[in-house]
C-alpha positions in Angstrom: 84.3 121.3 137.8 83.9 121.6 134.0 80.7 123.1 132.7 79.3 122.4 129.2 76.4 124.5 127.8 74.7 124.0 124.5 72.1 126.0 122.6 71.5 128.6 125.3 70.7 132.1 124.1 73.6 133.4 122.1 75.8 130.5 123.1 75.9 127.6 120.7 78.4 125.4 122.4 80.5 126.4 125.5 82.9 124.6 127.8 84.6 126.3 130.8 85.8 125.6 134.3 86.0 127.7 137.4 89.2 129.1 138.9 89.6 131.1 142.1 89.0 134.0 139.8 86.9 133.5 136.6 86.5 136.2 134.1 84.3 136.3 131.0 84.8 139.2 128.6 83.7 140.0 125.0 81.5 142.2 123.0 77.8 142.9 123.7 75.3 140.2 122.8 77.9 137.4 122.8 76.5 135.3 125.6 78.4 136.4 128.7 75.3 137.0 130.8 73.7 133.7 129.6 76.7 131.8 130.9 76.7 133.7 134.2 72.9 133.3 134.8 73.0 129.6 133.8 75.8 128.9 136.3 74.1 130.9 139.1 70.8 129.1 138.4 72.4 125.7 138.6 74.2 126.4 141.9 71.1 127.8 143.4 69.0 124.8 142.2 71.6 122.4 143.5 71.7 123.9 147.0 68.0 124.8 147.4 66.0 122.3 145.4 67.8 119.2 144.3 67.9 116.0 146.5 70.8 113.5 146.3 68.4 110.5 146.4 68.4 109.5 150.0 66.3 106.3 150.6 63.0 107.1 152.3 63.5 104.1 154.5 66.4 106.0 156.2 64.1 108.7 157.4 61.5 106.1 158.5 64.2 104.4 160.6 65.3 107.7 162.1 61.8 108.5 163.2 61.1 105.0 164.5 64.4 104.3 166.2 65.5 107.8 167.2 68.9 107.6 165.3 70.4 106.4 162.1 73.8 106.1 160.5 74.2 106.8 156.8 77.3 105.5 155.0 78.6 108.2 152.6 80.8 105.9 150.5 78.0 105.3 147.9 77.4 109.0 147.4 81.1 109.6 146.7 81.2 106.6 144.3 78.1 107.8 142.4 79.1 111.5 142.5 79.0 112.0 138.7 75.7 110.1 138.3 74.1 112.2 141.0 75.4 115.4 139.5 74.2 114.3 136.0 70.8 113.7 137.4 70.9 117.2 138.9 71.8 118.7 135.5 69.0 116.9 133.8 66.5 118.2 136.4 68.0 121.7 136.2 67.6 121.9 132.4 63.9 121.7 132.9 64.0 124.8 135.1 65.8 127.1 132.5 62.6 128.9 131.5 62.1 130.0 135.1 65.8 130.9 135.5 65.7 133.2 132.5 62.0 134.2 132.7 61.6 133.2 129.1 59.2 131.0 127.1 59.7 127.3 127.4 60.2 126.7 123.7 63.4 128.7 123.7 65.1 126.0 125.7 63.9 122.9 123.9 67.4 122.1 122.7 69.3 123.6 125.6 71.5 121.5 127.9 73.6 122.2 130.9 76.2 119.6 132.0 78.7 119.5 134.9 81.6 117.1 134.9 83.0 116.5 138.4 86.8 116.5 138.4 87.8 113.7 140.9 90.5 115.9 142.5 88.0 118.6 143.3 85.7 116.2 145.2 87.0 116.5 148.8 84.7 115.0 151.4 84.6 117.1 154.6 86.5 115.3 157.3 84.1 116.4 160.1 80.7 117.9 160.2 78.1 119.0 162.8 74.7 120.6 162.4 71.9 121.1 164.9 68.3 121.6 163.8 66.5 123.9 166.2 62.9 124.8 167.0 61.4 127.4 169.3 61.6 125.0 172.2 65.1 123.8 171.6 67.2 121.4 169.5 65.3 118.8 167.4 68.0 116.6 166.0 71.8 116.5 165.5 73.8 115.5 162.4 77.5 114.7 162.9 80.4 113.2 161.0 83.6 112.3 162.9 87.0 112.8 161.2 87.7 109.1 161.3 84.3 107.9 160.0 82.6 107.5 156.6 79.2 107.7 158.2 76.8 110.6 158.9 75.1 110.1 162.2 71.6 111.6 162.7 70.1 111.6 166.2 66.8 112.9 167.5 67.3 115.1 170.6 63.6 115.0 171.7 61.3 112.1 172.5 59.9 110.5 169.4 56.3 111.2 170.3 57.2 114.9 170.8 58.9 115.2 167.4 56.7 117.4 165.2 58.8 118.1 162.1 57.2 116.5 158.9 59.2 113.6 157.3 59.6 115.6 154.1 61.3 118.4 156.0 63.6 115.9 157.8 64.4 114.3 154.4 65.4 117.7 153.1 67.7 118.6 156.0 69.5 115.2 155.9 69.9 115.4 152.1 71.3 118.9 152.3 73.8 117.8 154.9 75.0 115.0 152.6 75.3 117.6 149.7 77.4 119.8 152.0 79.7 117.0 153.2 80.3 115.3 149.8 79.8 118.1 147.2 80.6 121.3 149.2 84.1 121.5 147.7 82.7 121.3 144.2 79.6 123.5 144.3 80.1 126.8 146.2 77.4 128.9 147.7 76.7 131.6 145.1 76.0 135.3 145.6 75.2 137.4 142.6 75.1 141.1 141.8 73.3 141.4 138.5 73.6 144.3 136.1 70.2 145.4 137.2 71.3 146.0 140.8 71.2 149.8 140.7 67.5 149.7 140.0 66.9 147.3 142.9 68.8 149.7 145.2 66.6 152.7 144.3 63.2 150.9 144.3 63.7 148.5 147.2 60.6 149.9 149.0 58.5 149.9 145.9 59.5 146.2 145.3 57.4 145.3 148.3 54.2 146.1 146.3 54.1 142.8 144.3 54.5 140.9 147.6 51.8 142.9 149.2 49.5 142.3 146.3 50.3 138.6 146.5 49.3 138.5 150.2 46.1 140.3 149.5 45.2 137.9 146.7 46.0 135.0 149.0 43.7 136.3 151.7 40.8 136.5 149.2 41.5 133.3 147.3 40.4 129.7 147.9 42.3 128.1 150.7 43.7 125.5 148.4 45.9 128.1 146.6 49.6 127.2 146.3 51.6 130.2 147.7 54.7 129.2 145.7 52.8 129.2 142.4 51.4 132.6 143.2 54.9 133.9 144.1 56.3 132.7 140.8 53.5 134.4 139.0 54.2 137.7 140.7 57.9 137.6 139.7 57.7 135.6 136.5 58.9 138.5 134.3 62.2 138.6 136.0 65.3 136.3 135.6 66.4 134.5 138.8 69.5 136.7 139.4 67.3 139.8 139.3 64.8 138.2 141.7 67.7 137.4 143.9 68.8 141.0 143.9 65.3 142.2 144.7 65.0 139.8 147.7 68.5 140.7 149.0 67.7 144.4 149.0 64.4 143.8 150.7 66.1 141.9 153.5 68.7 144.5 154.5 67.1 145.3 157.9 67.5 141.6 159.0 70.9 141.2 157.3 72.5 144.0 159.3 71.9 141.9 162.5 74.7 139.5 161.4 78.4 140.0 160.7 80.6 138.2 158.2 84.0 136.9 158.7 85.4 139.6 156.5 84.1 142.3 158.8 85.2 140.6 162.0 88.5 139.1 161.0 89.6 141.5 158.2 88.3 145.0 159.0 90.9 146.5 156.7 89.1 145.0 153.7 85.9 146.8 154.8 87.9 150.0 155.3 89.2 149.7 151.7 85.6 149.2 150.4 84.4 152.3 152.3 87.3 154.3 150.7 86.0 153.2 147.3 82.5 154.5 147.9 83.7 157.4 150.0 81.5 156.5 153.0 79.3 153.7 154.3 75.8 152.4 154.2 73.3 152.6 157.0 70.0 150.9 157.7 67.8 152.4 160.4 65.3 150.5 162.7 62.6 151.8 160.4 64.2 149.9 157.5 65.3 153.1 155.9 68.5 152.8 153.8 71.0 155.6 153.7 74.5 156.4 152.4 76.6 158.3 154.9 79.6 160.2 153.2 82.8 160.0 155.1 83.5 162.9 157.4 80.0 164.4 157.0 76.9 164.3 159.2 74.4 164.2 156.3 72.5 161.0 155.4 71.6 160.5 151.7 68.8 158.2 150.4 69.7 156.0 147.5 68.1 158.2 144.9 70.1 161.1 146.3 73.4 159.1 146.2 75.7 158.6 143.3 75.2 155.8 140.8 78.5 154.3 142.0 77.1 154.1 145.6 74.0 152.3 144.3 76.1 150.0 142.0 78.2 148.7 144.9 75.3 148.4 147.5 75.0 144.6 147.1 78.7 144.0 147.3 79.0 146.2 150.4 76.3 144.4 152.3 77.5 141.0 151.1 81.0 141.7 152.4 80.0 143.1 155.8 77.1 140.8 156.6 76.9 137.6 154.5 80.3 136.5 153.1 81.7 133.1 154.1 84.9 131.3 153.0 84.3 129.1 150.0 81.5 131.3 148.6 81.3 132.2 144.9 80.9 135.9 144.5 79.4 136.6 141.0 79.3 140.2 139.7 77.9 141.1 136.3 79.9 144.1 135.0 81.5 145.3 138.3 82.6 148.5 136.4 79.1 149.8 136.3 79.1 153.6 137.0 82.7 153.5 138.4 85.5 155.9 137.6 88.6 154.2 136.1 90.5 154.7 139.4 87.7 152.9 141.3 87.6 150.1 138.7 91.2 149.5 139.5 90.5 149.5 143.3 87.6 147.1 142.9 89.9 144.7 141.0 92.4 144.8 143.9 89.5 144.2 146.3 88.5 141.1 144.3 92.1 139.9 144.6 92.0 140.4 148.4 88.8 138.3 148.6 90.2 135.5 146.5 93.2 135.3 148.9 90.7 135.1 151.8 89.1 132.0 150.3 86.1 133.6 148.4 86.0 132.6 144.7 85.1 135.5 142.3 83.3 135.3 138.9 82.9 138.4 136.8 81.8 139.5 133.4 83.4 142.7 132.3 83.9 145.2 129.5 86.5 147.1 131.5 90.1 147.2 130.2 91.0 148.9 133.5 89.9 145.9 135.6 91.6 143.4 133.3 94.9 145.4 133.2 94.8 145.9 137.0 94.4 142.1 137.5 97.2 141.7 135.0 99.4 143.8 137.2 98.5 141.7 140.3 99.4 138.5 138.4 102.7 139.9 137.1 103.7 141.4 140.5 103.0 138.0 142.1 106.4 136.8 140.9 108.7 136.5 143.9 111.7 138.4 142.5 113.3 141.6 143.9 112.3 143.8 141.0 108.6 142.9 141.4 108.7 143.4 145.1 110.4 146.8 144.6 107.6 147.9 142.1 104.9 146.7 144.4 106.2 148.5 147.4 106.8 151.8 145.5 103.3 151.7 144.0 101.7 150.7 147.3 100.5 147.2 146.3 100.0 144.8 149.2 101.2 141.2 149.3 97.7 140.0 150.0 96.6 141.5 146.6 99.0 139.3 144.6 97.4 136.6 142.3 98.8 133.4 140.9 98.2 132.8 137.2 97.2 129.2 138.0 94.2 130.4 140.0 92.8 132.5 137.2 90.5 131.5 134.2 89.6 134.0 131.5 87.2 133.4 128.6 86.4 135.5 125.6 82.8 135.3 124.3 83.1 135.3 120.5 82.6 133.3 117.4 85.2 130.6 116.9 85.6 127.2 115.3 83.9 124.6 117.5 84.2 120.8 117.3 80.7 119.5 116.7 81.6 116.0 117.8 80.5 114.2 114.6 83.7 113.0 113.0 85.9 116.0 113.5 83.8 118.6 111.7 84.3 122.1 113.0 82.1 125.2 112.4 82.1 128.7 113.5 79.8 129.1 116.6 79.2 131.5 119.5 81.3 130.1 122.3 83.8 131.0 125.1 87.4 130.9 124.0 90.0 130.5 126.9 92.6 133.3 127.0 96.3 132.6 127.6 97.5 133.5 131.1 100.9 133.3 132.6 102.7 134.8 135.6 105.1 136.9 133.5 102.8 138.6 131.0 99.4 138.2 132.7 96.2 137.8 130.6 96.0 138.0 126.8 92.9 140.1 126.6 92.6 140.4 122.8 88.9 141.4 123.2 90.2 144.8 124.4 93.6 145.0 122.8 92.2 145.2 119.2 90.0 148.1 120.1 92.7 150.0 122.0 95.2 149.4 119.2 92.8 150.8 116.7 92.2 153.9 118.8 95.9 154.5 119.3 96.6 154.1 115.6 94.0 156.7 114.7 95.1 159.2 117.3 98.8 158.8 116.4 97.9 159.5 112.7 95.9 162.6 113.8 98.7 164.0 115.9 101.8 162.9 113.8 100.4 162.2 110.4 101.0 165.7 109.0 99.0 167.4 106.2 
């Protein structure tokens, strides 16, 4: 997909697309976080809120007849129209996404262009909706069919689910089947994640105050409105981090495909943090250093341990193929050696089918990713270097799968007769398999430092 953003924060006009690995770098206050938050907000809105426009009569027929078949051809044909409608609806939610006054977004726009080749309808699909007493209804699509079949599994008179809830479930299934290849499930680790790790218990207080207020308020109060009021000072990715850290006790009851099928990846992650995380039955979170019997609370642990908490629990308990893992400044609190190792971890995840999106100020991360791209050439010298330096084949990256953008001022086509003006935007960086990424955002600074130091050492009196 191709994303176009206009008049959002520091960004005047931006266009970018997602690769298996997408990187945004640049100086402070140039719009990197705005682009990241806007994309995360849209993907969350699309998956959790937006409806594809299923006719209400379809649900009426299901509840009356006990089954219905929905032809998916029209949703495929109208894909761009449906997505555009979703973008328009999402633009109205930007104040909530950024927790900022509405007037700041009066001229903002967010638009997604669906690339036809990216729209791959799932060949088969099955989903069962369950209740305490058993299955309620079944949604299936056969490999040789263009129809989604929905069937009640209980007697019509015993079916208690409200029509709106059924509508939501069926709409979500259509989104998954038709648009799942375009809009991945996002997981974000914001730059504020270290605070969420330390104060995860204290972050229950707003929820507790909300419940207390609900118990004393008029019965007509809307819980969702009250919840938004409690957290209205926080941007959506920060809220998401808060909720994720609050749910660790329940998350540890499930295991991701990374942990079950690729335990070596989890072993590498544990080597990076020098231990592992632990959640007790009392919902106490600890860090356990490798080879030691001590358990450390988050405020006793290093800032690096706190910084990687979200990533660790995501990998072990949540990750699914096709996800989009978004990390704002993965280098936070990490030694350069561990920044390099995190870059290699990202490459492993990409080759396991998880897309990665990062913003970074780290030259170490960029240069390590460069190395993985350049070593990806299938020639004897590259294989020899990789083996000598202990790089693994599953860490190699293809230049075609990587997108890098530099947030900076550049000439932008305003679309009114060819006029161009300097605006804050994202400029794509050149990438190729032989030389890697042209990261001029870092190169100019490093060149200046090297020039000054060379003059100090060799310049003479």
